[in-house]
PADRENSE-333430 format. One record per residue (C-alpha): y, z, x; residue in three letters. Coordinates in nm, 4 decimals. Layout:
N
<<Y, Z, X>, ALA>
...
***
This chain:
111
<<16.9175, 6.2259, 17.1004>, MET>
<<17.0867, 6.5518, 17.0280>, GLY>
<<17.0307, 6.9209, 17.0590>, ASP>
<<16.8973, 6.9697, 16.7098>, THR>
<<16.5383, 7.0399, 16.6061>, PRO>
<<16.4945, 6.6789, 16.4924>, ILE>
<<16.6632, 6.5433, 16.8067>, GLY>
<<16.4288, 6.7507, 17.0232>, ARG>
<<16.1353, 6.6296, 16.8155>, LEU>
<<16.2264, 6.2639, 16.8677>, LEU>
<<16.2570, 6.3265, 17.2414>, THR>
<<15.9163, 6.4972, 17.2453>, ALA>
<<15.7610, 6.2072, 17.0562>, TRP>
<<15.9161, 5.9564, 17.2964>, SER>
<<15.7840, 6.1466, 17.5955>, GLU>
<<15.4496, 6.2182, 17.4274>, GLN>
<<15.5176, 6.5922, 17.4691>, ARG>
<<15.3657, 6.7101, 17.1442>, ILE>
<<15.2585, 7.0726, 17.1222>, HIS>
<<14.9482, 7.0634, 16.9094>, PHE>
<<14.9482, 7.3966, 16.7281>, GLN>
<<14.6604, 7.5248, 16.5142>, PRO>
<<14.6913, 7.3816, 16.1667>, LYS>
<<14.5468, 7.4339, 15.8224>, VAL>
<<14.4907, 7.1645, 15.5636>, MET>
<<14.7330, 7.1652, 15.2721>, HIS>
<<14.7532, 6.8988, 15.0035>, ASN>
<<15.1139, 6.8113, 14.9276>, THR>
<<15.2432, 6.5170, 14.7280>, PRO>
<<15.4642, 6.2821, 14.9288>, ILE>
<<15.7047, 6.0304, 14.7825>, GLU>
<<15.5761, 5.6740, 14.7996>, ARG>
<<15.8774, 5.5503, 14.9995>, ASP>
<<15.8231, 5.8239, 15.2581>, ASP>
<<15.4642, 5.7146, 15.3268>, ILE>
<<15.5887, 5.3878, 15.4796>, ALA>
<<15.8350, 5.5833, 15.6943>, LYS>
<<15.5629, 5.8211, 15.8120>, LEU>
<<15.3244, 5.5396, 15.8943>, GLU>
<<15.5998, 5.3530, 16.0799>, ALA>
<<15.6842, 5.6642, 16.2833>, LEU>
<<15.3162, 5.7200, 16.3626>, ALA>
<<15.2758, 5.3618, 16.4817>, GLU>
<<15.6067, 5.3607, 16.6720>, THR>
<<15.5282, 5.6808, 16.8616>, TYR>
<<15.1503, 5.6213, 16.8712>, GLN>
<<15.0730, 5.9574, 16.7164>, LEU>
<<14.8497, 6.0514, 16.4241>, PRO>
<<15.0350, 6.0398, 16.0920>, LYS>
<<14.9200, 6.3974, 16.0216>, GLU>
<<15.0848, 6.5149, 16.3441>, GLU>
<<15.4078, 6.3385, 16.2495>, ILE>
<<15.4044, 6.5120, 15.9092>, ILE>
<<15.3235, 6.8532, 16.0565>, ALA>
<<15.5879, 6.8336, 16.3289>, SER>
<<15.8556, 6.7036, 16.0901>, LEU>
<<15.7858, 6.9870, 15.8499>, LEU>
<<15.7886, 7.2451, 16.1280>, SER>
<<16.1190, 7.1231, 16.2705>, HIS>
<<16.2793, 7.0918, 15.9272>, ALA>
<<16.1787, 7.4509, 15.8466>, LEU>
<<16.3227, 7.5660, 16.1806>, GLU>
<<16.6512, 7.3999, 16.0864>, GLU>
<<16.6477, 7.5575, 15.7386>, VAL>
<<16.5984, 7.9031, 15.8942>, GLU>
<<16.8858, 7.8439, 16.1382>, ARG>
<<17.1209, 7.7349, 15.8613>, ARG>
<<17.0469, 7.9973, 15.5980>, MET>
<<17.3851, 8.1362, 15.5024>, PRO>
<<17.5011, 8.4804, 15.6081>, TYR>
<<17.6765, 8.6537, 15.3211>, VAL>
<<17.8655, 8.9654, 15.4272>, ALA>
<<17.8107, 9.2575, 15.1961>, GLY>
<<18.0312, 9.5640, 15.1541>, PRO>
<<17.8214, 9.7932, 15.3788>, LYS>
<<17.8914, 9.8179, 15.7538>, VAL>
<<17.5560, 9.8368, 15.9347>, ILE>
<<17.6866, 9.8696, 16.2927>, ARG>
<<17.9826, 9.8142, 16.5195>, MET>
<<17.9851, 9.5478, 16.7913>, GLU>
<<18.2665, 9.5547, 17.0454>, GLU>
<<18.4754, 9.7534, 16.8001>, GLY>
<<18.4239, 9.5126, 16.5130>, ASP>
<<18.2233, 9.5978, 16.2014>, PRO>
<<17.9051, 9.4028, 16.1268>, VAL>
<<17.8324, 9.3924, 15.7561>, TYR>
<<17.4879, 9.3810, 15.5979>, GLU>
<<17.3715, 9.0349, 15.4982>, ASP>
<<17.3370, 9.0137, 15.1215>, ILE>
<<17.2565, 8.6419, 15.1251>, GLY>
<<16.9067, 8.4901, 15.1013>, PRO>
<<16.8142, 8.5466, 15.4672>, THR>
<<16.7033, 8.9138, 15.4530>, PRO>
<<16.4876, 8.8499, 15.1446>, ARG>
<<16.3400, 8.5367, 15.3000>, TYR>
<<16.2571, 8.7194, 15.6254>, LEU>
<<16.0953, 9.0080, 15.4350>, MET>
<<15.8802, 8.7697, 15.2282>, ILE>
<<15.7894, 8.5615, 15.5340>, LYS>
<<15.6849, 8.8745, 15.7227>, SER>
<<15.4703, 8.9929, 15.4314>, ARG>
<<15.2968, 8.6549, 15.4074>, ILE>
<<15.2387, 8.6354, 15.7834>, GLU>
<<15.0832, 8.9843, 15.7810>, LYS>
<<14.8521, 8.8946, 15.4924>, SER>
<<14.7490, 8.5740, 15.6719>, GLN>
<<14.6574, 8.7712, 15.9833>, LYS>
<<14.4396, 9.0013, 15.7735>, ASN>
<<14.2602, 8.7124, 15.6047>, THR>
<<13.9469, 8.5814, 15.7761>, PRO>
<<13.9626, 8.2104, 15.8683>, ASN>
***
């Protein structure tokens, strides 16, 4: 099925190898057409619709993180095998900084 996050997810669903991670409730609007798709996936793979939604979101976010563009800036931050590595001035460093800040605040918040 492919070596992509979604391909691995479909394989896991087929083999009933779902890793149930701790979750929090979050109300999010979903397009009407997507509800039928979610319910069909849940019935096809015999999994709770909420687990389908959570795992799809998790794998889609993994793919987004992998594909965030690297934008080489003017500053050399290190040398690797004699080649310069330039600082990333794209969205990735800002995203990672914000994500880290949010994760730290979540750890400091009582459940």
